[in-house]
N, C-alpha and C positions, 0 to 999 in steps of 0.2 A: 035549486038548479046549480050545477057546477060549471065552471068555465073551463074550456079546453085551451090549454096553453101549448102552442107549438114552438119548438126551438129549432127552427130551420137552419141548416148549415148551408153555406153558399155552394153552388155547383162549380163555380169558376172564380178566378181571381186575376188581378193584374200582376205584372211583374213586381211592382213595389209591394203588392199584397203578398206575393210569394216570399219576398224577402222577410216580411213581418211574420208570416206563418212558419217559416223554416228557421229563422235566426241565422240564415246564411247571407252572404253579401250579394249585392246585385251583380258583381263581377262573376261570382260562381254560378248564379242563375243564368246569366247570358252565355257563359262558357258551355253550360249543359245544353242550352237551346242550340247554340252554334254547332256543337258536337252531334246533335241529333238525339241525345239521350233524354231530353225533356221536350215533350211536344207542346206546341202552342196552337192556338186557333185564332183566326182573324174574323172580326165583325166590323166591317168598314175599315176605318183606320186603327181601331182598337185591337190590341193583342191581349188575349186572355189565355190562361192556363187552367184546364179542368183540374179540380181538386183531386179527382181520382188519378190523373196522370202525375200530379205532384206527389201523391202518396206512393204511387208505383215507383217513381224515380227515387224517392227516399228509401223505399224498401230494398232497392238494388244496392244500397251502400253496404259495405262490409260490417259485420257485427263486431263490436269491441274496438279496441285501439288498433288503428291501421296507419300505414304511412300516408303522407299527403298525396293527393292525386297528382299525376305526372304534370298536368298543366299548371300546378301551383308550386311544384318543387323548385327550390332555389329562388323563389320570388320574394321571400321574406328573410331578411337578415336581422339577427337580434343584436342589440347593444351597439356601442360605438365601434368604429373601426380602430384597430390597434395602431398605436404610434410606432413608426419605424425607429428603432434604436440605432444610435450612431455606433459605428464599428471601432 
């Protein structure tokens, strides 16, 4: 007799779960939710994201290298600020 092994994938995840699944920050996930581009569902006080909605949102990203989304532009500065030189 052979055993049947099921590898069930979750149908929904929490916001922290979406962060883990996508490797994107919680700030990016919340920005997409607030912008209406990523749908959430409520079950009591719990907010969940359907995996299919998460996949659809990820599929909407441009393919290849693209500029940072407008809501993130200018929010990250690299390196130390330059010292002002005396004249």
